[in-house]
Residue, then its C-alpha position, 0 to 999 in steps of 0.5 A: m497101688s502107686a504108679v511105677n517108673l520105667p527101670a533103668l537100662p542095664q549098665s552094659i546097654l548104657k555103655k554100648l550106647f554112650n561109650k562106643p569105641s572111636t574110629y580112625y579118621l583123617n584130618p585133611l590138614i594134618q596127615p599122621s605118618s602111620p594111621q592108628k588102628p581103630k579099637k576093636e568092637k566087643t565080640a559076640m563072645t564077650q556079650t554072652h558073658k553077661r549072665t541072666l537069671l530067669l526065675t519063675l515061681d508057681a502062684f497058688e500055694t507058693l506065693f499066695h493061699p486062700r484066706p480062709s479056706v475055699p470051703e469056708q469062704y463059699a459057706s460064708a458067702a452063702h450065709h450072707f446071701g440067705l442060704p440056711k446055715t444048717a444046710i451049708t457048712a464048710e465040710r459039705v461044701l468041700s465034699a461037694f466041690k471035689p467031684v464037681f471040680k473033677a468033672q468040670s476039669q475033665a469036661r472042659p480042660n484048662y478052663g474051657r480054652d479050646d471051646v473059647i477059641r471055637g467061640c462056644y464058651g465064655g472062658p474062666r468066668q463061666w467055668w468057675g461060675e458052673i463050679i460054684r453053681g454045681t457045688f451049692s446045688r449038690v449041697l442043697a439037693e443032698h440037704y433037701h433029700y436027707n431032710n425030706i424037704t420038697t422044693d419047687s424044683d423037685n416038682n418041676n424037674s426030676n434032675s433037681r440036683s442041677q436045678v437048685d436056684l441060687p440067690d442073685g449075686l452069689v456067683g458073681y460075688l464069689l467070682d470077684r472075691f477070688a479075683s482079688k486080695e479078698g480071697y487070698a493072702l501072701y505067705d509070710d516069706v513072700g514080702p521079704f523075698f521080693s524086697h530083696i529081689r527088688a533091691v537087686k533090680e534097683n541097684g543094677g541087677r547083680l545077684g551072685p554071678f547074674e547081672r540081670v534078673v527076670v522074674g516070672v510066674v508060671s501057673n496052672s491057672d486062669d488069667r486072674v493071677p496077675a490081678v490077685l498078685k497086684s491086689l496083694g501089693l506086688r508090682v506085676g508087669d504086662c508080659r503074658a503068654d503069646e501061644g498063637v494069635d487065638s490066645m490073644r483073643l481069649l475071653g477072661f478076667e484080664e483085659r489087655s492088648s495083643s501088643e502088651m503080650t508080645e512086645g515085651s511091654g511088661v516093664n512098666d513105670g519102674v521095677s516090677d516084682i514080677d516081669l511076666v505071668i504065664t498061665s496055662y489058660e493063656a499058654g494053652v498047655e499045663k505043667p508038667s509039659p515042657r512047652i509052658f516053660e518054653v513059652a516063659r523062656r521065649q517071653a523073657k527073651a522078648l521082654t529083655r530083647v536079648e537074642d542070645l539065650g545062651g548066657w541064661t540060667c533058668v530056675h523054677v520054684g513051686d510047691d508041687v514035686d511033679k508039676d513044679y520041681r520035676a517038670a522044670v528039670g524035665a524042661g532043662w531048667d533047675g528046679y526047687f521044691l518049696a515045701r510048705g508045712d511038713e512036706a519036706r520030709s517025704a519029698d523026693a527032690d534034690n533041691v528042697i527049700r522051706s522058704l523063698v528067702d532060703l532060695i536067695p543064698m542058693l542063687e548067689a552061690y551059682r557059678 
């Protein structure tokens, strides 16, 4: 992806820097009969009239989706590394994946974040690696059992389900695949949506009543999200969650400095499609908790260096009624439920859209 340029300062900042009101001064040679009154500085009330839109989006199943499905990719990778096609099918992978994922999520919530901070766990890579091994071990153990096949693991250990050996490289291959565009695709409406938002940002930031637009991602996920979005062609800034000093030392997929997370360095060279990314792993809390939305709001403030958030409108969009729409409303934001497929028919939500492009006129209509 090509290098990007620093965005232009908003017009209000330029005016403040270069068009300061002149103040009265006395010429020592010519004394005016009545001094002129200095021009009034802009009041704080005037400054708050500038409205900012903080628009955040969910990531998985809102911006991108697996391509092909996760079970199909697992099965294909297993075949590539020599595991038998008769044993590994997408259907069997799906059946095994669900209980393994559920057990892992209960044993180590939020990708093992608390254990990572305590220094006794390796973070998302280890977390997902254990799921991959657990899934394939379950599939293979059931295959061997149903077909009365005895393996060396059976002879050496009664708990053979957890001891099935996998080919070298399979786990790492899948970890890398799902950290890039190899494992995902953008939905068709994502490109046109960001093209419009990018044009808005490049032309002064005006969208309906809003004079500044900040776009973020708020996702219950690990820190692979920025890499996936970049790999799919979107411009992603460096601003991340800053939930305590410990969050800056979290082991993960993405390497960055603490200054990139806390000093609002998300605006790189040029206009970012996505200015900040807040994941549950880094924020330390998952949706529907209002705390993750507060983290996003605080980071947007740090990014723009605007102290007063009173002139801000916060909007969140996602494909989950509870974790996106209702969670946003519960946090005091405006929420929109993005219904992919036929979900809109049964959605218990006031603001339902079928495409991200449909959101643009709704934002322009704000008053």
